N, C-alpha and C positions, 0 to 999 in steps of 0.2 A: 397654199403658197402659190402666187401668179407664176405664170409659165415663165413669163421673163425673168423674174427673181431666180426662180428654181435652175434658170439656165446660167446666170451668174454665178450662182452659188457651185454649180458644177464645174465651170471655168475655173473660179478660185480654187475649188479642191484640186483641180488639175494641175495647177501652178504649185500649189502647196505639196502636193504628193511627189512632183518630179524635182522640186529643189531639195539638195543636199545641205545648203547654207542659207538660213534665212535670218533676217532683221525685222522684227518685228517692234514698231514705234508707238508708245502709248500715251494717250493723253486723257483729258477729264471724263471723257465719254465713256470709258470702260469703267470707271469706277462710280459712274452716274447709275450704271445698273446694279449696283450695291447700295444704292439711296444716298449717296453723297451729293451735295449740290455743287454746282458747277460755275464758280466765279474763276475765269482764266485758268482754269485746273487747280484753282485752291479751294474756293467756298463759294457758295451762290448767296452767301449771307450779305454782301456788299454790293450787288451788282447794280451799279449806276447810284448809288448812294452813298452818302457820306458815314462814317462812322459816328458813334456815340460822342466822341471827342470833337466832332466838327473836321475832320480830316478825311482825305482820302483812304483807302485800305491801303494802297501803295505807298503813302505816306508813312503809315503807321508800320508797315512791314518793310521800312526801307533800313539800309545801314545806318544813315545818320541818325534816325530816329532811336536806333539802338545805341547807338555810341551816347546819345545826349539823355534820353529818356529810356531804359530799356525796361521799365515797367509797362510801357505803353504797347512796344512791340509784343511783349509777352502776354499781355492782356488780350490782344486779339488773335496771338498763336493759339492761344487756350481755347477761344470761341470757334476757331477753326478746327482744331483738334477734338472738341465737344461733339461738333457735328459729325465727324468720323467715329466717335466713340459707340461701340455696340454693333456697329456694321462688318460686314466681314468680305472677304474676297468672292467673287461670282465664277458662274459657269465660263465666261471669258478668260478669265485669270486661269481655271483650271484647264482649259484646252492649250493656254501657250504653255504652260508648266509640262502637258503633256507631251507637247510636240518638242520639247527641250530633251525629253527622255529619249525620243524615238529618232530625231534627226543626228546626223554626225555633227553638225555645229549650228547652234541656234542662241541668238541674243535676243534680248529686250532693251531696248533705249526708251526711258520712260520719264515724262515730266512731272509724274503724281508722287507726290510726299507721303502715301499713306501707308506704303509697305506691303500692300496687298500682294504683289508679285510674289515676294518672299514667301508670305504667308500662305500662298497657295503652292509652293514647292519650286518655284523657280529660282535658278542660282545664278546663272549668267545674266545679271540685271545691271544696266548703267542707270543709277538715281541722278539724272542731270542735275537735278535740282536737290537733291540730298533727300532725307527722310526725318519726318517729326517725329519717329520712334527713336531717335537719338538725340541727346543734348552734350554738348561739347563746352569743356572750360576754357574761356578766353585767355588764361593764365598759363597752365600747365598742360592745356591740350586733352587733357584726358576726357574719354567718351564713356558715356553712360546709355545703356539701352533702358528706355523705359516704356511701359504699357499703355499709361494715359497721363494726363496732365492733372487729373482731379485732385492729388494731395500734394501738388507741388506749392510751396513758398514762392510766390513772385516777388520780385525775379528771384530764381533759385541760386544757391551758392554751392560750390565744388566741396565734395566730401574730402577731398584729397588736400586741397589748397585754401579752400575758402573762398577762391576767386569767382567771378561772375560767370554764371553758365548761359549758353545762348542754344536755340534749336540748332540743330545739325543740317538746316535748310540754305539755299542760296535767297537772301535777303535782295529787294529790290536796289539796283544801283551797285552790286557786288558782282565781282567777276565769277566765273565758272570754275570749280576748283581743278587744279592743274592736273591731279591724278586721274580724276574723272574723264577729263579732255584726253589725257593720253591713252586710256583705255578706249575711249571710243575710237581714236584717231588709228590707234594698232588695229583694231578688227575692221574699219573701214579700209584700211590699206590692204587687207587681206581679201575685203571684197564679199559681197552676197550675190547669191543666185537670184534670190528674191526678197523683196523689202515690203512690208507691210506697214500702213499708215492707219492704225485704229483709235477712234473717237479723238482725232486733234484736227485743227484748222491748220497746223504747219505753217504758224506764224514767224517762229523763231527761226533763223537762218540754220543752225545747227540741227533742227528736226528738219527743216525742208531738205538740207543737204542729200542725205542718202537717196531720198527719192529722185532728184536731179542727177546724182551721181549713176543710178541704176538706168535711167531713162538714157543718158547720154551713152552707156556703154550697151545699149540695146536689150537690158535684161526687164524681166517683169515686173511689175508693181501692181499692189493692190491696196484701194482705198475702202475703209468702212467707217462709214459717217452717216447717221439719219438725215444731215442737211444735204437737200437739192443739191448743192454745189459747193464747193471749196476753191482754194486756189489751185489746190493740184488735181480736182475731180477731171479736168480735161487732159492731164498728164499721164495719168495711171492706167495700165491694161484693162483692170477691172475696177468699177466703183460700185460697191454694194451699198445702197441707200437704206440702211437696217442698224438699229441698235448694236453695239458691239458683242455683247453675249449673246443675242439671237443670232447675228452673222456668224461667229466663232462658234457656236453649238451647231447650226446647220453645217457648217464646212466639216467640222467632225464626224458629224453622222454620214455625210457623204463619203469621206475617208474610210470609215468604218465598214461601209458597205451594207446591202441588206442582211 
């Protein structure tokens, strides 16, 4: 490990060690280390390309498409879910779950819908875009947890009322869920001593906000992203140009000591 990177790891570990309340913001980069493709945090299958139906993935996964042709939305949700099938959480997810156990207050704000944070053992997780591991009836609102979509008849129907079911994710052009936003607002109101940005370019305002809020309060921030520079790289206290799982493992090793 290069000397400058080792110094950055030590600096990041020191910030993590000293903080009693931490918010970790995660994006597609942390799940990429589990082998998931990274199309805007959803899937790399359609990066810059049209779908088989000659439309963009944003159109296929839009609220309007689901209202008019739910089978199209489900077709591509199944393809995205298939890309995650057989994949598992990685060392990065494990380190964050461990930090939740040892810190008085630790929360994860994730853009990912793969459910890996929960699978790794984290509990304080704000899934701002929902999770593909649940499907919800649009009529009776009953929720079903599902391992994968391989045996689903598309579009699926509710066992309770026969209504149309949908993946419990935020489709394009939909508002973020009020309950989820309320949880995020509640935790941000309490404040965090340290904010980590992990594997995300922080393009959404609600993802960028905690970084800006911490910076305005004079509190430390860490960015973990292999990209040379993102929109927040010059704003953070420490920028680690490493993959998420690698950086978090090195931080954990530094925290554990020799």
